[in-house]
C-alpha positions in Angstrom: -42.6 -34.0 12.5 -40.4 -30.7 11.9 -41.0 -28.9 8.5 -38.7 -29.6 5.9 -36.1 -27.0 4.9 -37.5 -26.9 1.4 -40.5 -25.9 2.7 -38.9 -23.3 5.1 -36.9 -21.9 2.7 -39.9 -21.6 -0.1 -41.8 -19.8 2.8 -38.7 -17.3 3.8 -38.3 -16.1 0.2 -42.1 -15.8 -0.6 -41.8 -13.8 3.0 -39.5 -11.0 1.1 -41.6 -10.6 -2.0 -42.8 -6.9 -2.2 -44.5 -4.8 -4.9 -42.9 -1.8 -6.2 -44.6 1.4 -7.0 -45.6 -0.1 -10.5 -47.8 -3.2 -8.6 -44.7 -5.7 -9.9 -43.8 -8.0 -6.9 -39.9 -8.4 -6.7 -37.4 -9.1 -4.0 -34.8 -6.9 -3.1 -32.2 -9.4 -2.3 -29.6 -9.4 -5.8 -28.5 -12.5 -6.8 -25.1 -12.1 -6.2 -25.6 -11.0 -2.6 -27.2 -14.5 -1.6 -24.5 -16.1 -4.2 -21.8 -14.7 -2.1 -23.1 -16.8 0.6 -23.8 -19.9 -1.3 -20.2 -19.9 -2.3 -19.0 -19.7 1.2 -21.7 -22.4 1.9 -20.7 -24.8 -1.0 -16.9 -25.1 0.3 -18.0 -26.2 3.7 -20.5 -28.7 2.3 -17.9 -30.1 0.1 -15.3 -30.4 2.6 -17.9 -32.1 5.0 -19.1 -34.5 2.6 -15.3 -35.7 2.8 -15.7 -35.7 6.7 -15.7 -39.1 7.9 -16.8 -38.5 11.7 -20.6 -37.6 12.3 -19.1 -34.7 14.8 -17.7 -32.1 12.9 -13.5 -31.3 13.3 -12.6 -28.3 15.0 -11.5 -26.7 11.7 -15.1 -27.4 10.3 -16.5 -26.2 13.2 -14.2 -23.1 13.2 -15.3 -22.5 9.5 -19.2 -22.6 10.2 -18.3 -19.8 12.9 -16.3 -17.8 10.4 -19.5 -18.3 7.9 -21.7 -16.6 10.8 -19.4 -13.8 11.7 -19.6 -13.4 7.6 -23.0 -13.2 7.5 -23.4 -10.9 10.4 -20.7 -8.5 8.5 -22.9 -8.6 5.3 -25.9 -8.0 7.1 -24.2 -4.9 8.5 -23.4 -3.4 5.3 -26.5 -4.3 3.4 -30.0 -3.8 4.9 -31.4 -6.4 2.2 -28.8 -8.9 3.6 -29.9 -8.5 7.1 -33.5 -8.9 6.2 -32.8 -12.0 4.2 -30.8 -13.5 7.1 -33.7 -12.3 9.5 -36.0 -14.0 7.4 -34.4 -17.0 6.8 -33.7 -17.3 10.6 -30.2 -18.1 9.0 -28.1 -17.0 12.2 -30.1 -19.6 14.4 -30.2 -22.2 11.7 -26.0 -22.0 11.7 -26.3 -22.2 15.9 -28.2 -25.5 15.5 -25.5 -26.9 13.8 -23.1 -27.1 16.9 -20.8 -30.0 15.7 -23.0 -32.3 14.1 -22.2 -33.1 10.6 -25.8 -33.9 9.6 -26.8 -30.5 10.9 -24.2 -29.0 8.6 -25.2 -30.8 5.6 -28.9 -30.1 6.0 -27.8 -26.3 6.9 -26.4 -26.3 3.3 -29.3 -27.9 1.5 -31.3 -24.9 3.2 -29.4 -22.7 1.8 -29.2 -24.1 -1.5 -33.1 -24.5 -1.5 -33.1 -20.5 -0.6 -31.0 -19.6 -3.8 -33.3 -21.7 -5.8 -36.5 -20.2 -4.5 -34.8 -16.9 -4.8 -34.3 -17.3 -8.5 -37.8 -19.0 -9.4 -39.8 -15.9 -7.4 -37.8 -13.7 -9.5 -34.9 -12.3 -7.1 -32.8 -9.3 -9.0 -29.8 -10.3 -10.9 -27.6 -7.3 -9.7 
């Protein structure tokens, strides 16, 4: 059995915890950076939910590819975002979606779990 996406999300966020010079644990990724990515994912999720077929339409598939490109762009701009993408294996997770509606919905849930654990483990606000 493969590991549940919630457990994978918690492990990924825990890996991002660092200890600052005062000995306090923190996550360098800001909430606004992670929420920017989540907003794109949420739009995809809503549209995929309404999609009747189990195979993604060309439009939804292209939007998944756009999401992948945007994540790569944000990672190139900000080291903390790159660390997040790498630690959570987000680009590989996107590659696994292919044209599968089920895989897209699971990816969206994984992203939501990452945001939840980021908040739970004290991710910075700004």
